[in-house]
C-alpha positions as CSV (number, residue, x, y, z in Angstrom):
1,M,-140.8,97.4,-121.6
2,A,-140.0,93.7,-121.8
3,K,-139.1,92.1,-118.5
4,L,-135.4,91.3,-118.2
5,K,-134.7,87.6,-117.8
6,Q,-133.2,86.3,-114.6
7,P,-129.8,84.5,-114.7
8,A,-131.5,81.2,-114.3
9,D,-132.9,81.6,-117.9
10,L,-129.4,81.6,-119.4
11,T,-128.8,78.4,-121.3
12,I,-125.8,76.9,-123.2
13,D,-126.5,74.7,-126.2
14,F,-123.7,73.5,-128.6
15,T,-126.1,71.5,-130.8
16,A,-128.5,74.3,-131.9
17,G,-128.7,78.0,-132.7
18,A,-125.8,80.2,-133.6
19,V,-123.2,77.8,-132.4
20,A,-124.4,74.9,-134.6
21,H,-124.8,77.4,-137.5
22,R,-121.3,78.6,-137.1
23,L,-120.1,74.9,-137.0
24,K,-121.8,74.3,-140.4
25,F,-121.2,77.5,-142.2
26,G,-118.2,79.1,-140.4
27,G,-115.0,80.1,-142.1
28,G,-112.8,77.3,-140.8
29,R,-109.2,78.1,-139.8
30,G,-109.4,81.3,-141.7
31,Q,-111.4,82.9,-138.9
32,A,-109.7,85.4,-136.7
33,L,-109.7,83.3,-133.5
34,P,-108.1,80.2,-135.0
35,K,-105.5,82.4,-136.7
36,A,-104.8,84.1,-133.4
37,V,-104.1,80.9,-131.5
38,G,-101.8,79.7,-134.3
39,M,-104.0,77.1,-136.0
40,K,-102.4,76.4,-139.4
41,S,-102.8,73.6,-141.8
42,G,-101.8,70.4,-140.1
43,I,-101.3,72.0,-136.7
44,N,-103.8,71.1,-134.0
45,P,-102.7,72.9,-130.9
46,K,-103.4,72.1,-127.2
47,L,-104.5,75.2,-125.4
48,V,-106.2,76.5,-122.3
49,D,-109.3,78.7,-122.4
50,A,-108.8,80.4,-119.0
51,T,-112.2,82.2,-119.0
52,A,-114.6,79.6,-120.5
53,G,-117.8,81.5,-120.2
54,L,-120.3,80.1,-122.7
55,G,-117.7,77.8,-124.2
56,R,-118.3,79.1,-127.7
57,D,-114.7,79.9,-128.5
58,A,-113.5,76.6,-127.1
59,F,-116.2,74.8,-129.1
60,L,-115.1,76.5,-132.3
61,L,-111.4,75.7,-131.8
62,A,-112.2,72.1,-130.8
63,S,-114.4,71.7,-133.9
64,L,-111.3,72.6,-136.0
65,G,-109.1,70.0,-134.3
66,A,-107.6,71.8,-131.3
67,E,-107.6,70.2,-127.8
68,V,-109.0,72.7,-125.4
69,T,-109.0,72.7,-121.6
70,M,-111.6,75.2,-120.3
71,I,-111.4,76.8,-116.9
72,E,-114.5,78.3,-115.3
73,R,-114.6,79.6,-111.7
74,S,-118.3,80.4,-111.5
75,Q,-120.0,77.4,-110.1
76,K,-123.3,78.3,-111.9
77,M,-121.6,78.8,-115.3
78,H,-119.5,75.6,-114.8
79,G,-122.8,73.7,-114.2
80,L,-124.4,75.2,-117.4
81,L,-121.3,74.2,-119.4
82,A,-121.1,70.7,-118.0
83,A,-124.8,70.2,-118.9
84,A,-124.3,71.5,-122.4
85,M,-121.3,69.3,-123.0
86,Q,-123.2,66.2,-121.8
87,K,-126.1,67.1,-124.2
88,A,-123.7,67.4,-127.0
89,R,-122.1,64.0,-126.2
90,D,-125.6,62.5,-126.2
91,E,-126.3,64.1,-129.6
92,G,-123.7,61.8,-131.1
93,G,-121.9,62.2,-134.4
94,V,-119.7,65.2,-134.9
95,F,-120.8,66.7,-131.5
96,T,-119.4,63.7,-129.6
97,E,-116.2,64.0,-131.5
98,I,-115.8,67.7,-130.7
99,M,-116.6,67.0,-127.0
100,S,-113.8,64.5,-126.9
101,R,-111.4,67.4,-127.5
102,M,-112.9,69.6,-124.8
103,T,-112.1,69.3,-121.1
104,L,-113.8,71.4,-118.4
105,I,-112.2,72.3,-115.0
106,F,-113.8,74.2,-112.1
107,G,-111.5,76.7,-110.3
108,D,-109.5,79.9,-110.5
109,A,-107.4,80.0,-113.6
110,K,-104.7,82.0,-111.9
111,L,-104.0,79.0,-109.6
112,L,-104.6,76.3,-112.2
113,I,-102.7,77.6,-115.2
114,P,-99.2,77.1,-113.6
115,K,-100.1,73.5,-112.9
116,L,-101.3,72.9,-116.4
117,K,-98.2,74.4,-118.0
118,P,-99.9,75.2,-121.3
119,E,-98.3,76.2,-124.6
120,I,-101.2,78.5,-125.6
121,I,-103.6,80.4,-123.4
122,L,-106.8,82.2,-124.5
123,I,-108.2,84.9,-122.2
124,D,-111.6,86.6,-122.8
125,P,-112.4,88.5,-119.6
126,M,-115.7,90.2,-118.9
127,H,-115.3,93.9,-119.6
128,P,-116.7,96.8,-117.6
129,P,-120.3,97.7,-118.5
130,R,-120.6,100.2,-121.2
131,K,-121.9,103.7,-120.2
132,N,-124.9,103.1,-122.3
133,S,-126.2,99.8,-121.0
134,A,-128.8,99.5,-123.7
135,L,-125.9,98.7,-126.1
136,V,-125.1,95.6,-124.1
137,K,-126.9,92.5,-125.4
138,Q,-129.3,90.9,-122.9
139,E,-127.3,87.7,-122.9
140,M,-124.2,89.5,-121.9
141,R,-126.1,91.2,-119.0
142,L,-127.2,87.8,-117.8
143,I,-123.6,86.4,-118.0
144,R,-122.3,89.5,-116.1
145,E,-124.9,88.8,-113.3
146,I,-123.4,85.3,-112.9
147,V,-119.7,85.8,-113.3
148,G,-119.2,89.5,-112.5
149,T,-116.7,91.8,-114.2
150,D,-113.3,89.9,-113.7
151,E,-111.6,92.6,-111.7
152,D,-108.5,90.5,-111.6
153,S,-108.1,90.2,-115.4
154,E,-104.8,92.0,-115.4
155,A,-103.4,89.6,-112.7
156,L,-104.7,86.7,-114.8
157,M,-102.9,88.0,-117.9
158,Q,-99.6,88.3,-115.9
159,V,-99.9,84.7,-114.8
160,A,-100.6,83.6,-118.4
161,L,-97.7,85.5,-119.8
162,N,-95.4,84.0,-117.2
163,T,-96.6,80.5,-117.8
164,A,-97.4,79.9,-121.5
165,S,-94.6,78.5,-123.5
166,K,-95.8,79.7,-127.0
167,R,-98.4,82.4,-126.9
168,V,-101.2,84.2,-125.0
169,V,-104.2,85.5,-126.8
170,L,-106.4,88.3,-125.3
171,K,-109.8,88.7,-126.7
172,W,-110.7,92.4,-126.4
173,P,-113.2,94.9,-127.8
174,Q,-112.1,96.2,-131.2
175,K,-112.0,99.9,-130.2
176,A,-110.8,99.5,-126.6
177,D,-107.5,100.7,-125.4
178,P,-104.9,97.9,-124.7
179,M,-105.2,96.3,-121.2
180,S,-103.2,98.4,-118.8
181,G,-100.3,97.1,-116.8
182,I,-99.1,94.4,-119.3
183,Q,-96.6,94.4,-122.0
184,V,-97.3,95.5,-125.6
185,A,-98.8,92.7,-127.8
186,S,-96.7,91.2,-130.5
187,H,-99.5,91.7,-133.0
188,Q,-103.2,92.0,-133.4
189,I,-105.9,90.2,-135.4
190,T,-109.0,92.3,-135.8
191,G,-112.6,91.4,-136.5
192,K,-115.8,93.5,-136.8
193,S,-116.3,94.1,-133.0
194,T,-113.5,92.1,-131.5
195,R,-109.8,92.0,-131.7
196,Y,-107.2,89.5,-130.6
197,D,-104.1,90.9,-129.0
198,V,-101.4,88.1,-129.5
199,F,-98.4,87.9,-127.2
200,M,-95.7,85.6,-128.6
201,I,-93.5,84.1,-125.9
202,R,-89.9,84.1,-126.7
């Protein structure tokens, strides 16, 4: 059996691998996430990614023109993100341009969101481990070791719903039940393994 990597081996790189491939060959604003946050032709929203993680969703949205403020409360994950963003800036060209639309903040999103007063908030909480842990990708296991399981995700959603002026988007497993304790989503946008529960603020 292969030895499981330790959390120190987790890396973030916006300039290579799957992230760079998606930048070059992705489906633009027709992808589920851009549609969920309301990116239409000529509209470049400003939004908060309250659970930054690996920064991939923020990078995708910023590459399409959105201005994204990322919040990460894990000091280790924040450090990995900051290093990846600096590497992308140093790469130059399109990567420097994308980084100019990404801002990283360290702290608890529940406390920071009310101060930022965002129009749109994206939340992608860590989900409880599946019963069959072999189904969970090794990368996700490493992330969980660093950031935990976001036991306060319901509280974060409540803060977001009380603060956002336009919409809140919850990234959630495709076949999972809706998050308990919060209002019913206005609509959903589904993908192969993920769905986006969209809460329009009226």
